[in-house]
C-alpha positions as CSV (number, residue, x, y, z in Angstrom):
1,M,12.1,-111.1,3.9
2,K,12.2,-108.2,1.5
3,N,8.6,-109.0,0.4
4,I,7.3,-109.3,3.9
5,I,8.3,-105.7,4.9
6,P,6.1,-103.9,2.3
7,I,3.2,-106.2,3.2
8,I,3.6,-105.3,6.9
9,L,3.7,-101.6,6.1
10,L,0.6,-101.9,3.9
11,L,-1.3,-103.6,6.7
12,C,-0.2,-100.9,9.2
13,L,-1.3,-98.2,6.8
14,S,-4.6,-100.0,6.2
15,F,-5.2,-100.3,9.9
16,G,-4.4,-96.6,10.4
17,S,-6.8,-95.6,7.8
18,H,-9.6,-97.6,9.4
19,A,-8.7,-96.1,12.7
20,Q,-9.5,-92.6,11.3
21,N,-12.9,-91.1,11.4
22,R,-15.1,-91.6,8.3
23,Y,-15.0,-88.7,5.8
24,Q,-11.9,-87.5,7.7
25,W,-10.9,-85.1,4.9
26,V,-14.2,-83.2,5.3
27,L,-13.8,-83.1,9.0
28,D,-10.3,-81.7,8.6
29,L,-11.7,-78.9,6.3
30,A,-14.3,-78.1,9.0
31,K,-11.6,-77.9,11.7
32,D,-9.4,-75.7,9.5
33,Q,-12.0,-73.4,7.9
34,G,-15.4,-74.1,9.5
35,I,-17.1,-70.9,10.6
36,Q,-19.3,-72.7,13.1
37,L,-16.3,-74.3,14.8
38,Q,-14.5,-70.9,14.9
39,Q,-17.6,-69.4,16.6
40,L,-17.6,-72.3,19.2
41,Q,-13.9,-71.6,19.8
42,Q,-14.5,-67.9,20.3
43,E,-17.4,-68.7,22.7
44,R,-15.1,-71.0,24.6
45,E,-12.4,-68.4,24.9
46,A,-14.9,-65.8,26.1
47,A,-16.1,-68.3,28.8
48,M,-12.4,-68.9,29.8
49,Y,-11.8,-65.2,30.1
50,T,-14.9,-64.8,32.3
51,I,-13.7,-67.6,34.6
52,Q,-10.2,-66.1,34.8
53,S,-11.5,-62.6,35.4
54,T,-13.4,-63.6,38.6
55,P,-11.1,-62.6,41.4
56,I,-10.3,-64.8,44.4
57,L,-9.0,-61.9,46.4
58,D,-10.9,-58.8,47.4
59,Q,-9.6,-55.5,46.3
60,P,-6.9,-54.0,48.5
61,E,-8.0,-51.0,50.6
62,I,-6.1,-47.7,51.0
63,E,-7.3,-45.1,53.5
64,F,-5.8,-41.7,54.1
65,G,-6.8,-39.2,56.8
66,H,-5.9,-35.6,57.6
67,F,-7.1,-34.2,60.9
68,W,-6.8,-30.6,62.1
69,G,-5.9,-30.3,65.8
70,A,-7.7,-28.0,68.2
71,P,-6.2,-26.1,69.8
72,T,-3.9,-25.5,66.9
73,E,-0.9,-25.7,69.0
74,I,-1.1,-29.5,69.1
75,G,-0.7,-29.6,65.3
76,N,-2.3,-31.8,62.7
77,R,-2.5,-35.6,62.3
78,W,-2.0,-37.7,59.2
79,D,-3.2,-41.3,59.0
80,L,-2.4,-43.8,56.2
81,S,-3.5,-47.5,56.1
82,V,-3.1,-50.1,53.4
83,S,-4.7,-53.5,53.9
84,Q,-5.4,-56.7,51.9
85,T,-8.1,-59.2,52.9
86,F,-7.7,-62.8,51.8
87,P,-9.5,-66.0,52.6
88,F,-8.1,-68.6,54.9
89,P,-5.4,-70.7,53.1
90,T,-7.7,-73.8,53.1
91,T,-10.5,-71.8,51.4
92,W,-8.0,-70.3,48.9
93,V,-6.8,-73.8,47.9
94,H,-10.3,-75.1,47.3
95,E,-11.4,-72.0,45.4
96,A,-8.3,-72.3,43.1
97,K,-9.2,-76.0,42.5
98,A,-12.8,-75.1,41.8
99,R,-11.7,-72.5,39.3
100,K,-9.5,-75.0,37.5
101,L,-12.3,-77.5,37.4
102,E,-14.7,-74.8,36.1
103,A,-12.2,-74.1,33.3
104,E,-11.9,-77.8,32.5
105,S,-15.7,-78.1,32.4
106,S,-15.9,-75.2,30.0
107,Q,-13.4,-77.0,27.7
108,L,-15.4,-80.2,28.0
109,H,-18.6,-78.4,27.1
110,Y,-16.8,-77.0,24.0
111,D,-15.6,-80.6,23.1
112,V,-19.2,-81.9,23.4
113,E,-20.5,-79.2,21.1
114,T,-17.6,-79.7,18.7
115,Q,-18.3,-83.5,18.5
116,Q,-22.0,-82.8,17.9
117,L,-21.2,-80.4,15.0
118,L,-18.7,-82.8,13.4
119,G,-21.2,-85.6,13.8
120,E,-23.7,-83.5,11.8
121,I,-21.1,-83.0,9.1
122,Q,-20.6,-86.7,9.0
123,Q,-24.3,-87.3,8.6
124,L,-24.3,-84.7,5.8
125,C,-21.6,-86.8,4.0
126,C,-23.6,-89.9,4.6
127,N,-26.6,-88.3,2.9
128,L,-24.5,-87.1,0.0
129,V,-23.2,-90.7,-0.6
130,Y,-26.8,-91.9,-0.7
131,C,-27.8,-89.0,-3.0
132,N,-24.8,-89.6,-5.4
133,A,-25.7,-93.3,-5.6
134,A,-29.4,-92.5,-6.2
135,V,-28.5,-90.0,-9.0
136,K,-26.4,-92.8,-10.6
137,I,-29.3,-95.2,-10.4
138,Y,-31.9,-92.7,-11.7
139,S,-29.5,-91.6,-14.5
140,R,-29.2,-95.1,-15.7
141,C,-33.0,-95.6,-15.5
142,A,-33.6,-92.3,-17.3
143,T,-31.1,-93.1,-20.1
144,T,-32.6,-96.6,-20.7
145,S,-36.1,-95.1,-20.6
146,Q,-35.1,-92.4,-23.1
147,E,-33.7,-95.0,-25.5
148,I,-37.0,-97.0,-25.3
149,A,-39.1,-93.9,-25.8
150,E,-37.0,-92.9,-28.8
151,T,-37.3,-96.5,-30.2
152,Y,-41.1,-96.5,-29.8
153,A,-41.3,-93.0,-31.4
154,K,-39.6,-94.4,-34.5
155,R,-41.8,-97.5,-34.4
156,M,-44.8,-95.3,-34.1
157,E,-43.8,-93.4,-37.2
158,A,-43.2,-96.6,-39.0
159,G,-46.6,-98.0,-37.9
160,D,-44.9,-100.8,-36.0
161,C,-46.6,-100.2,-32.6
162,N,-49.9,-98.8,-31.3
163,I,-50.6,-95.5,-29.6
164,L,-50.9,-97.1,-26.2
165,E,-47.4,-98.5,-26.3
166,F,-46.1,-95.2,-27.5
167,N,-47.8,-93.3,-24.7
168,R,-46.6,-95.8,-22.1
169,A,-43.0,-95.4,-23.2
170,Q,-43.2,-91.6,-23.2
171,M,-44.9,-91.6,-19.7
172,D,-42.2,-93.9,-18.3
173,F,-39.4,-91.6,-19.7
174,A,-41.1,-88.5,-18.1
175,T,-41.4,-90.3,-14.8
176,Q,-37.8,-91.5,-14.7
177,Q,-36.6,-88.0,-15.8
178,S,-38.7,-86.4,-13.0
179,K,-37.1,-88.8,-10.4
180,L,-33.7,-87.9,-11.7
181,N,-34.3,-84.2,-11.5
182,K,-35.6,-84.5,-8.0
183,A,-32.5,-86.4,-7.0
184,L,-30.2,-83.9,-8.7
185,A,-32.0,-81.0,-6.9
186,E,-31.4,-82.8,-3.6
187,Q,-27.8,-83.4,-4.5
188,A,-27.3,-79.8,-5.3
189,S,-28.9,-78.7,-2.0
190,L,-26.6,-81.1,0.0
191,L,-23.5,-79.9,-1.8
192,Q,-24.4,-76.3,-1.0
193,Q,-24.7,-77.3,2.7
194,L,-21.3,-79.0,2.4
195,Q,-19.8,-75.9,0.9
196,L,-20.6,-74.0,4.1
197,V,-18.2,-76.3,5.9
198,A,-15.3,-74.7,4.0
199,P,-16.6,-71.4,2.4
200,N,-13.2,-70.4,1.3
201,E,-12.5,-73.5,-0.7
202,S,-14.4,-75.3,-3.5
203,V,-15.5,-78.6,-2.1
204,S,-16.3,-81.5,-4.4
205,F,-17.9,-84.7,-3.1
206,T,-18.2,-87.6,-5.6
207,Q,-18.3,-90.6,-3.3
208,D,-21.2,-92.9,-4.3
209,Q,-20.4,-96.1,-2.3
210,Y,-20.3,-96.7,1.4
211,E,-17.2,-98.2,3.0
212,P,-17.5,-101.7,4.5
213,I,-18.6,-101.8,8.1
214,V,-17.2,-104.2,10.7
215,L,-18.8,-104.0,14.1
216,P,-16.8,-105.1,17.2
217,D,-18.5,-106.7,20.1
218,F,-20.6,-104.3,22.2
219,E,-18.4,-104.3,25.3
220,T,-15.3,-103.4,23.3
221,L,-17.3,-100.7,21.5
222,L,-18.7,-99.3,24.7
223,S,-15.3,-99.1,26.2
224,D,-14.1,-97.1,23.2
225,I,-17.2,-94.9,23.4
226,K,-16.6,-94.1,27.1
227,Q,-13.1,-93.1,26.2
228,Y,-13.9,-90.7,23.3
229,D,-17.5,-89.5,23.9
230,S,-16.9,-86.1,25.5
231,R,-20.3,-86.3,27.3
232,Y,-19.0,-88.9,29.8
233,A,-16.0,-86.7,30.7
234,Y,-18.3,-83.6,30.9
235,F,-20.7,-85.4,33.3
236,A,-17.7,-86.5,35.5
237,G,-16.3,-82.9,35.3
238,Q,-19.5,-81.4,36.5
239,E,-19.6,-83.8,39.5
240,A,-16.0,-83.1,40.4
241,L,-16.7,-79.4,40.3
242,A,-19.8,-79.8,42.5
243,Q,-17.7,-81.8,45.0
244,E,-15.1,-79.1,45.1
245,E,-17.7,-76.4,45.6
246,V,-19.0,-78.3,48.7
247,K,-15.4,-78.1,50.1
248,V,-15.3,-74.4,49.3
249,A,-18.6,-73.8,51.1
250,Q,-17.4,-75.8,54.1
251,S,-14.1,-74.0,54.3
252,Q,-15.7,-70.6,54.1
253,W,-16.7,-70.9,57.8
254,L,-13.1,-70.2,58.5
255,P,-12.3,-66.5,59.1
256,D,-11.0,-64.2,56.4
257,L,-7.7,-62.7,57.2
258,S,-6.3,-59.3,56.6
259,L,-2.8,-57.9,56.6
260,G,-1.8,-54.3,56.2
261,Y,0.4,-51.4,57.0
262,A,-0.7,-48.3,59.0
263,S,1.0,-45.1,60.0
264,E,0.0,-42.2,62.2
265,T,1.9,-38.9,62.2
266,V,1.3,-36.0,64.5
267,T,3.5,-33.0,65.4
268,G,6.8,-34.4,66.6
269,E,5.6,-38.0,66.7
270,A,5.1,-40.8,64.2
271,F,3.7,-44.3,64.6
272,R,4.1,-47.0,61.9
273,G,3.5,-50.7,61.9
274,V,1.8,-53.8,60.6
275,T,-1.9,-54.6,61.2
276,I,-3.4,-58.0,61.3
277,G,-7.1,-58.8,61.4
278,A,-9.7,-61.4,61.0
279,R,-13.3,-61.4,59.8
280,L,-15.7,-64.1,61.1
281,N,-18.1,-65.4,58.6
282,L,-21.0,-65.9,60.9
283,W,-24.0,-64.7,58.8
284,N,-23.1,-64.6,55.1
285,N,-22.2,-68.3,55.0
286,R,-25.5,-69.6,56.4
287,N,-26.9,-72.6,54.5
288,K,-24.2,-72.4,51.8
289,T,-22.9,-75.8,52.6
290,R,-26.4,-77.3,52.5
291,T,-27.0,-75.7,49.2
292,A,-23.7,-77.0,47.8
293,K,-24.4,-80.5,49.0
294,A,-28.0,-80.4,47.6
295,S,-26.5,-79.3,44.2
296,L,-23.9,-82.1,44.4
297,S,-26.6,-84.7,45.1
298,A,-28.7,-83.4,42.2
299,I,-25.7,-83.5,39.8
300,Q,-24.8,-87.1,40.9
301,S,-28.3,-88.2,40.3
302,S,-28.3,-86.5,36.9
303,T,-25.0,-88.1,36.0
304,T,-26.2,-91.5,36.8
305,T,-29.4,-91.0,34.7
306,N,-27.5,-89.5,31.8
307,E,-24.9,-92.2,31.7
308,Q,-27.7,-94.9,31.8
309,Q,-29.5,-93.1,29.0
310,L,-26.3,-93.0,26.9
311,H,-25.7,-96.7,27.6
312,N,-29.3,-97.6,26.5
313,Y,-28.9,-95.3,23.5
314,Y,-25.7,-97.0,22.3
315,A,-27.1,-100.4,23.0
316,S,-30.2,-99.7,20.9
317,L,-28.1,-98.3,18.1
318,Y,-25.9,-101.4,18.2
319,Q,-28.8,-103.8,17.9
320,K,-30.2,-101.7,15.1
321,A,-26.9,-101.9,13.3
322,L,-26.8,-105.7,13.6
323,S,-30.3,-106.0,12.3
324,L,-29.6,-103.7,9.4
325,Q,-26.4,-105.6,8.6
326,E,-28.3,-108.9,8.5
327,N,-31.1,-107.4,6.4
328,L,-28.7,-105.8,4.0
329,Q,-26.8,-109.1,3.4
330,K,-30.1,-110.9,2.6
331,L,-31.2,-108.1,0.2
332,Q,-27.8,-108.1,-1.6
333,Q,-27.8,-111.9,-1.9
334,T,-31.3,-112.0,-3.3
335,Y,-30.7,-109.2,-5.7
336,Q,-27.4,-110.6,-7.0
337,S,-28.8,-114.1,-7.5
338,N,-31.9,-112.9,-9.3
339,N,-30.7,-109.9,-11.3
340,S,-31.7,-110.3,-14.9
341,L,-32.0,-106.7,-16.1
342,A,-29.8,-107.4,-19.1
343,L,-31.9,-110.4,-20.1
344,L,-35.1,-108.3,-19.8
345,K,-33.7,-105.7,-22.3
346,K,-32.8,-108.4,-24.7
347,A,-36.2,-110.0,-24.4
348,L,-37.9,-106.7,-25.0
349,D,-35.7,-106.0,-28.1
350,A,-36.5,-109.5,-29.4
351,G,-40.2,-109.0,-28.9
352,E,-40.4,-111.9,-26.4
353,I,-42.1,-109.7,-23.8
354,S,-44.4,-106.7,-24.0
355,L,-43.3,-103.2,-23.0
356,E,-45.7,-103.3,-20.0
357,Q,-44.1,-106.5,-18.8
358,Y,-40.6,-105.1,-19.2
359,L,-41.4,-101.8,-17.4
360,L,-43.1,-103.6,-14.5
361,S,-40.1,-106.0,-14.1
362,V,-37.6,-103.2,-14.4
363,D,-39.4,-101.2,-11.7
364,C,-39.2,-104.2,-9.4
365,Y,-35.4,-104.4,-9.9
366,N,-35.0,-100.7,-9.5
367,D,-37.0,-100.7,-6.3
368,A,-34.9,-103.6,-5.0
369,E,-31.7,-101.7,-5.8
370,L,-33.0,-98.5,-4.1
371,S,-34.1,-100.6,-1.1
372,I,-30.5,-101.9,-0.8
373,L,-29.2,-98.3,-1.0
374,E,-31.6,-97.1,1.7
375,T,-30.6,-99.9,4.0
376,Q,-26.9,-99.1,3.4
377,H,-27.7,-95.5,4.2
378,D,-29.5,-96.4,7.4
379,L,-26.7,-98.7,8.4
380,E,-24.0,-96.0,7.7
381,E,-26.0,-93.4,9.6
382,T,-26.4,-95.8,12.6
383,Y,-22.7,-96.7,12.5
384,L,-21.7,-93.0,12.5
385,R,-23.7,-92.5,15.6
386,L,-22.0,-95.5,17.2
387,M,-18.4,-94.6,16.3
388,V,-17.6,-91.5,18.3
389,I,-15.5,-88.9,16.5
390,K,-12.0,-89.1,17.9
């Protein structure tokens, strides 16, 4: 029993780690220090303030009047009135709901942009893993090629090889070194881009292997996508907002009400009391309901189209991922069962094969290894687009 508990804990931790986003530590840095995310947050706050600053009530009205009497014996008159106009309670309720939905829509729009930005950071990490692995391959190739070039330089001095073999060895070393330098330059560029994620902290990214990928069935995956992809919630929020705006437009046919206080003072007399009024919306609400309904219809149609496009997008990505997985498995099996790089080097050192034969064979193996790496990169890139950031 004592041995079972640590195993269960280990399995729980393992499951929890797989449930996290890939490259989670980089995403955490972006959330804590990322300038772009901070800018998005500031834009969201500005949008929220704009929504909150839009008044539902009209400004209260205060009116004061001082009138001189004629003849002067009747005295002067002072008038004071304070009134507040407000929409019919039904309209008030719908406008408040619409404002709340507008604020939620603003938040969802921010969530969509945040997910897109974090997805770009994930893609950057994916490219860095590929670049790190490529640098590792090219470094090995350059090192081996340098050893061969130095060996043939010594053999040339000793008169043990001809000029053609010497030149071939030197050209191969120059080619391999050029490939390595190009990969190193690309690696440096990607690291500079990654540094922008957390400009206040030195970021080091040394991962050179992709984590294993296990794809669930598509229906399970799609259910998870609909839960976490903010675009689905944003589309639904836009439709809910449009529906509420139709209700607002319909309710605005109801009269606006006003409530106030008024006083009138003349010599020896004073009148004070409450005023109640209503304003009929006969002209300024014309065609507003039709406009709101047309806007709702357009948004509903757009939502249906967008959701179908997202479904097709994820379905195509899923099929691509399955195809890449199958292709990768075949490539790895073929490479592992036919890899004889070590034997080639021994054969070259023993003089059993020529330098040209060795270089052609090594290029074939290197191309196969790079092809595997490129397929892994494409699979990882596709997988990242499928697995929505949570």
